[in-house]
C-alpha positions in Angstrom: -118.4 -3.1 34.3 -115.0 -2.6 33.8 -113.4 -0.4 36.6 -110.3 1.6 34.5 -107.9 4.3 36.2 -107.6 7.7 34.8 -104.7 8.3 32.4 -102.9 11.2 34.9 -104.3 8.6 37.8 -102.5 5.5 35.5 -99.8 7.9 35.1 -99.3 8.5 38.7 -99.8 5.4 40.2 -96.6 3.8 37.9 -94.4 6.4 38.9 -95.7 6.8 42.1 -95.5 2.7 43.1 -92.2 2.6 43.7 -91.9 5.3 45.8 -91.8 4.8 50.2 -93.8 7.3 51.8 -91.3 8.1 55.0 -88.9 10.3 52.8 -91.8 12.8 50.9 -93.5 12.7 55.1 -90.2 13.9 56.9 -89.3 16.4 54.1 -92.8 18.2 53.9 -93.1 18.8 57.6 -89.5 20.0 57.7 -89.9 22.4 54.7 -93.2 23.2 57.2 -91.1 23.8 60.3 -88.4 25.9 58.2 -90.6 27.9 56.4 -90.8 31.4 56.6 -93.8 33.3 57.9 -95.3 35.2 56.0 -93.1 33.2 53.1 -91.1 35.7 51.2 -91.5 33.4 48.1 -92.8 31.0 46.2 -90.4 28.5 47.8 -91.6 25.9 50.5 -94.4 23.5 50.9 -97.5 24.1 49.5 -101.0 21.3 50.1 -104.5 21.1 48.6 -106.0 19.0 45.7 -105.5 18.1 41.9 -109.0 17.5 39.5 -109.6 16.1 36.5 -111.4 18.1 33.8 -112.4 15.2 31.8 -113.9 12.4 34.8 -113.9 14.3 37.7 -111.5 12.7 39.5 -109.6 14.1 42.1 -107.3 13.8 44.9 -105.0 15.4 47.4 -101.8 16.8 46.3 -98.8 18.4 48.1 -95.6 20.1 47.0 -92.5 21.1 48.0 -90.8 23.8 45.4 -86.6 24.3 46.1 -84.3 25.2 43.8 -82.6 22.6 41.0 -79.4 21.9 43.4 -77.4 21.0 39.7 -79.1 22.7 37.8 -79.4 27.0 37.9 -82.3 28.5 37.0 -84.5 25.1 37.3 -86.6 24.2 40.4 -87.4 21.1 41.8 -91.7 20.8 42.6 -91.2 17.6 44.5 -94.9 16.0 44.6 -97.2 13.9 46.2 -100.1 12.3 44.9 -103.8 10.5 45.8 -106.5 8.7 44.4 -108.9 6.5 45.1 -107.0 4.0 46.9 -103.4 5.3 45.6 -102.8 8.0 48.3 -99.4 8.0 48.7 -96.3 8.4 46.3 -93.6 11.0 45.2 -92.4 12.4 41.9 -90.1 15.3 41.2 -90.5 17.3 37.9 -88.2 20.0 37.6 -88.4 22.9 35.5 -87.1 26.2 34.5 -88.2 29.0 35.9 -87.0 32.4 37.9 -88.9 34.0 40.3 -90.6 38.1 39.4 -89.7 40.6 42.2 -92.4 40.2 44.3 -91.3 36.0 45.4 -94.5 34.9 42.5 -93.1 32.6 40.1 -94.3 31.5 36.7 -94.8 28.0 35.8 -94.5 25.9 32.2 -92.8 23.0 31.5 -93.3 19.1 30.6 -91.5 15.4 31.3 -91.5 12.4 29.8 -93.5 10.2 31.8 -91.9 6.2 31.8 -93.2 3.5 30.5 -94.7 5.0 27.3 -97.5 6.8 29.3 -96.7 10.0 27.1 -96.0 13.6 28.2 -97.3 15.5 31.4 -97.2 19.1 31.1 -97.8 21.9 33.6 -98.9 25.7 33.6 -99.6 28.1 35.9 -98.6 30.6 38.5 -97.4 30.1 42.0 -97.2 33.6 44.5 -95.6 33.6 48.3 -99.4 32.0 48.9 -101.4 30.4 46.2 -100.5 27.4 43.8 -102.7 27.4 40.8 -102.0 25.2 37.6 -103.2 23.3 35.0 -101.9 20.2 33.7 -102.3 17.9 30.8 -101.4 14.0 30.3 -102.1 11.4 27.4 -106.2 11.3 27.7 -106.2 13.7 30.4 -106.3 17.3 31.8 -107.3 19.6 35.2 -106.4 21.7 37.4 -104.0 21.9 40.9 -104.7 24.3 43.5 -102.6 24.3 46.6 -102.1 27.0 49.7 -99.2 26.8 52.2 -100.0 24.4 54.9 -100.4 25.3 58.5 -97.8 26.5 60.8 -96.8 23.2 63.0 -97.4 23.8 66.5 
């Protein structure tokens, strides 16, 4: 029997393998501590999971959403994902997004993955409390479901 990583996990492993864990953890803690409760917008920290519709693989997922500092009308979605023994690492997907008057945000974006691993696409919607999206990459597609992290007391 041959073990083969699903395409999303392989892409994430490639992207995430060079990233340290301390920087993301500190950024996530800072974003969680600074989050206004209840949140007024879709910006800030999120945590939940991803699941492949192709093979059922799944894992933990975190995201920090903030305006891109040098690209007006764009937001940085800084993700950390895990699968199997590949538990940590992070990457940033910058997408155009425009918050609605109710604080929600529609997502629709794509990025080329390094190393010829194809294209990653995401479509979804964030409200102040929920983050539901679908992803599609070369050979894989599935869902991401995140909620606000518990406050740190």
